[in-house]
N, C-alpha and C positions, 0 to 999 in steps of 0.2 A: 301417426306414422302411416304413410301411403303404402298399402299392401299391393303387391303384384304377383301374378302367377309365375312361379319358376319354370324353367324349361326342363321339366322332369324327364322328358324323352331323351335328354342328353346326359342323364345321370345314371351311375351304376353304384349299387350299395351291396356290400357283403355283410350277411348276418351270420353270427356264430353263437350257438347257445342251445338251451333246453327246448326241444320241440315236443309237442304233445297233441293228441287228437281230442277235440271237444265234440262229443257225440250227444245228440239230442233226440230223445224219444217224445214225440208229440201225440197227444190223444185227448179224447173227451172224458169227463168225469161226471157220472150221474148217480153213483151209489157208494155206500161204505161197505167194505169187506166184512162178511160174517165171521171171518177168522180173527180179525183184530180191528180196532177203531182207526182204520186207515182208508183213504179213498182208493177206489179201483179205477185205474186208468186203462182205457181201451186204446192201445197204441195204433195210430193210424198213419204215422209217418216217421221216418228216421232221417236225421240230417247230420252230416259230418262236416266239421270245420277245423282247419289247422289252428292250433293254439300255441301259446308261448312264443318261441322264436319263429314258428311257422306263421303265426298271425302277424308278426312284425314284417316278415317277408311278403305276406299277402297284402298288407297295407301299402307297402312300397310299390308292389306291382299294380295295385288298384289306382294309385296316383299316376301311373304311366311311366314310372322309372324301372330300370333293370334291377333285378334282385337275384342274388345267389345265396344259398343256405347251406351251412355245414353243421351237422348235428349227429346225435346217436339215436338209433331206434332198435326195436327188437326185430326178431325174424318172425313176423306174424302178419295177420290180415290188416291190423291197424296201421302198420307201416306202409303197406301197399295203398291203403286208402289215403294216407297222408301224401305219399309220393304222387299219386294220381291227381289229387286236388291241386297240389302246388305246381306240378309240371304242366297241367292243363291251362294255366294262366301265364306260362312262360318263365316260371322261376326255375333256375338251375339248382338241382339238389345234389348234394354229395353227403350221403348218409353212411356213417360207420355202423355196422350191424352187430348187435350183441347177441350171442348165441344162447345166453341163459337169463336174459332180462327182457321183460315185455316192453313194448312201446307204451309210454305213459298215456293213459286214456282216462278221460273224465266223462262219465255218463250222467246226463241230467234228464230227469223226467219232467216234462212241461205240460201243463193243462190249463187252458184258458189264460194263456200268457203268464202263468205263475209257475215258478220252479217249486216242485214238490219234494224232490230229494236229489242229492248228487252222490254218485258212487265213484271212487277213485281206484284205478287199477295201475299200480306203479311200484317200482323198486328203484332205489338210487343207483345211478350210473357211476357213482364215485369210485368204485373199484375197477371201472372199465379203463383200459389203456387208451388215452386220448392224445398220446404223444404225436400222432400223425396229423393232428389238426394244424399245427404250425406250418408244416410243409404244404398242406392243402391250401392254407391261407396265403402263403408266400407266392404260390403260383398265380393266384387271382389278384393280388394287391396291385400290380401295375395297371389293371383295368378299372380299378375302383376309385370312386370319389369320396367314399366314406365307409367306415366299418362300424357295425353295431354288435356289442356283446350283450346278449339278452339272457340275463341270469335269473332263473327261477329256482335256484338251489336244488336242482335235481342231479347234480354231479357231472354234467357235461363240461362245464367250464372249470377245469382243474389247473390249467397252465395260463392264467390270464396275463401274467407279466410277460411271458414270451410272445403272446399275441399282440399285446399293446406295444412292446418294443419293436416288433416286426413292422407293424403299421406305421409307427412314428418314424422309423428309419426310411420307410417308403414315402414319407410325406403325406400320409393319408390320415385324416382325423378319425379318432376313435371315440364313439359314444357308448356309454355304459348305462344300462338299466339295472341297478344293483339289487341284491337281496341280502338279508342278514345284517350283521353289525361289523363284519370284518372288511371295512372299506379299504384297508391297507392293500388288499390284493388288487385294487384298481388304480394303484399309484401310477401317475404319469399319463392317465387318460386325458383326452381333450376335453370331454364334457361328461359329468355325472348327473343323472336325472332321478334322484330319490324322491319319493312322495314324502309328505310331511311326517307321517308316522315313521317311515324308515329313517328319515333325517334325524328326528328327535330321539330315536332309539340309539343313535350314535353320539349325538352332541348334548342330549338332555332337552328337557322341555323348554320351549321358547314362549315366554309370556307376552312379548311385544315384538313388533316389527324390527325395532333396533337390535333386539337380542338375536333374532333370527339372522339378521345381516352380519352381526359381529361373529356369531358362532359359525356361520356358513363361510365367512371369509377366512377364519382360522382353519377350518377343515380344508378348504380349497388350497391354501398355501401349504399346509402340512402334507397334503397328498400330491403336490406339484401338478395340480389341475389347471387347465387354461380357463375353465368356467364351471360353474355349478348352477344347475336349474332345479329348484325345489318346487314340485307340483303340490298345490295346497287345496285341492278340491273346490269347494264353494268360494274360497278366497283367491282363486286364480293361480298365478305362477310368479316366482321371483327368480330372476337371473342375476347371478353375481359373477363379476370378472375382476381380476387384480387391477387395482389403481383406476377403476372406473366406477361411476355411481351405479347403485343397484337399479334394476329394471323391473318394475312391478306391472303385472297385467291382470285385470279382473277376469273372473270366470265368465264364459260366454254362454253357458247352457241355459236354455229357457225352461226345459223340463228334463229332469234326470230320470231315466227309465231303468238303466242298467250300466254300472260303471265297469263291468267286465271288459278287460282289454283296452281301457282308455289309455293306460300307460304305453301300450304297444303302439297306439295311434300317434301319441305325442312323439315318441322317439323315431317312428317311421317318417313322419313329416319333417322332423328336425334333420334327420340324416339325408333324406332325399333332397331337401332344400339346400343344405350345405354342399352336397355333391353336385347340385345344379348351379352353384356359384353364389347363392344368397349369403348375405351377411348374417351373423348369428342373431342379432335382435329381430330382424325380419323373419328368420326361420322360427324363432320362438313365438312370434306373434301369429304366424301361420299355424303352428302346432296348437296354440291356445284356441284358435278359431276352430280347428279340426276336432279338438277334444270336446268342445261344446256341442258339436253335431253328433259325434259317435255315442255319447252317453244317453242320447235320446233313442238309441236302438237296442234291441234285445240281443244279449249274448256277445260273443267275441266278434263284433261287427267291424267292417272296414269303412273308410271314406274314399270315394272315388275322386278322380281328378275333376270331372265336371261338377260334382257336389262342392268341392273346395272352391272352384272358380266362381260358382254362383254365390257362395258365402262371402267371398272377397268382394264381389260386385255389390252385394247387399250392404256389406260393411262400409264400402266407399260411397254408398248412396248413388250408384251409377245405373239404376234401373232405367231411367229416362231423364231427359232434361239437359240443362246446361252443364258442361264439364270441360276440364282441361284436356289438352292433347293426350297426356298420359292416361287419364281416366278413360278417354274415348278408345284408345288402343286396347285397353283391357276389356272394355265392353264389347268391342268388335271381335276380340279373340273368343269371347264366350258365345257370341252370336254365330260365328263361323263354326264353332265346335258343335253347334246344333244344326248346321247345314243351311243357315239363313243367308239370303241374298241381300247384299248391301248396295243401297242407292245413295248417290251423293249429288248435291247441288250447292251452289254458293251465290252470294249476292250481298248488296248493302242492306236491303230490307228496311229502309229508313222509316217509311210510313206503311204499315201493313194494310193492304186493301183487298177487295174481293178478288182481284186478279191473282194476287199472291196465294190466297187461300185455295182457290180452284187449282192453280198450277201445282201447289204442293200436294194436294190430294191426288192429282194425276201422276205426279212424280212418285209418290209413295206406292201407287198401285203397281209400279214396275218391279217391286221386290218386297222383301220382308221387313227391312229396317231402312229408315231414311235419316241420313246425316245432313244437316244444314250448316255450312260454314259461312260465317258472317264477318264482313270486313270491320276492323276496328275503327274507332273514330278518326284516327290519324289517316288511315288508309282511305276512308270515305272522303275526307277533305282533299287529299291528293287527287282523287279520281273525279270528284264532283264540284270542287271549289271550296273556298273558305267558309261559305255560308252553310255548308252541310257537314255533318248530319243534323237533321232536325231533332232527332231523339238520340241520346247517348247509347253506347253499345249494350250496357246492362239492361236498359229498358227494351231495346230491340230483341235481345236474346230472350228476355222473360216472356214477351208476347209470342215469339215463335215457339218456345218450349211449351206454351199453353195450348197449341194446336194439336188436335188428335192425330193428325197425319205425321207429325214430326216426332222422331224418337230422341235424337241427340242434336244439340246445338253447340258448336265450338267456334270461338273467335280466332281470327288470324290477322296479323299485322302487315302481311305482304300485299302488294298490289294485285297479285294473281294467286290462285289457289294451288299452283303447281307443286310447291313443297308439300302441302297437305296431301295431294293426290299420290305423291310418291310414298308417303307414309301409310296412308289408309288403303290404297289400292282397291277402290270400290268395284263392284261387279258392273255397275251402271253409272255413268256420268251423265247428268241431265242439265240442260240449259234452256231457259225460256227466252223466246224472242224469234226474230227473223234471221236465222243463221243457217249456214250449211254445216255439216258435221265437222269439216276441217277448219271452220272459223271458231269453233268452241275452244277456249283456252284449256290446254292440258289434254287435248284429244290424242296426241301422239303417246303420251304416258300411258293412258288407259288402253289404247289399242296394242301397245307393245306387249302387254301380258294377256291379250285376248279378251279384254273387257269390252263393254258396249258403250256407245255414245248416242244419246237421244236428244233431239230438239223438240220442245213442246211450245205451243202458242199460249200467250197469257190470255186470261178470260177478259171479255168486255173491253178489250183494247185499253186496259188501265195502265197507268204508269205513275210512279211516285213524282217524277218531274212534272207531269201534267197537273197532278193534284196540287203541288206546291205553287205552280204558276197561277192556277185558278184562285187559290187562297190569296196570293199576292195581288192579283188584279182586283179582287173584291175589296181587299183592304184599301187599295188605291181609290176605288170608287166611293168607299165610305168617307174617305178624307175629303 
């Protein structure tokens, strides 16, 4: 599957669920307490991170999507810390405040990258009146591309059926990260994302892949779900949909450091991708890729849009070299996200000579990335005659891709590069030879968006045609 970066900046996601504050005390440990056989940690730093539904919203915002969060908190300092962290990154928060329950807080003591102890400060919000959630959600639904119900069994999500029905009536997909074994409360959701342990707690142990698929399909149909995604740790993910073959994806993690919050990352990428218009299999593949990154981080970490974009680029093998137009556009998006200046040139490049090498080095010096568009064999024949090209396009591209000055090589079958220029919109268009600026094909296209057009001289007065003619004349003399 060819992955592409969704337009997260055009998506809006509503998150409803249990929010909590993940608080970390960091410090060094050099001695054991004389009072008890426990290490003494000298706390040198305190870090607060939104957890639970807050981490889901934070992940969504980190991708570049719009996020809104509805939840319950206490009337305390922890709630203010949560609100401040979330709103500072543009997340719209709508918290119902409990007068007699604290904001759920999990305090972890960390030393030398190891968690020594965790202390939980929490009471269930199950007795809290959350009837107003449905009205809050209804006001926001017309603006949303997806809804996430983030259930951590802390009592916030009491009226799941009302929330699901409201979203479905509005035509907005509902994704649920479930907890416990009462999956009936999620009936009618678009997608349920249990991990394997949660899944088997409901359907029983699955000894084989076929058993997982069979039991998952039965659960999906019995709950009237549109899809079921089982996250399986080191075994990857399995997506099930009615009347469609199962979709298995292997785990992507190279090194697992901390799985805390990995489920939040999965459902965040899923929801943001669907809200941006991605198809479900592509959204699942992106979520799987993101999960492999986030488990290599400590604590309830997030994955940013640029991180995911780089992972996609690596996955597609688009760091450098020969690529399709679609792969090139994805690579260019990544380059521009880093403020890189794109230079473009084109030609037949039938026999690569010293003039080409020097010209391409000079061309590359005009920016950060060089795209070389190369005429297809049919295009060369139309331009140069039936005896050309000497070298087929795959060989010509391989030689160009091997040059240090060239970042990306892309073939095109047109007689001119104008269509490519309209797609790529390079910062600089370069042509080699004895031309004026207005004689360069495509100059009007580039100038229209304030790009630059440059004309450079070839080195040593070399040309492929001259080389071919010299070879032919020598062949004639030898005969």
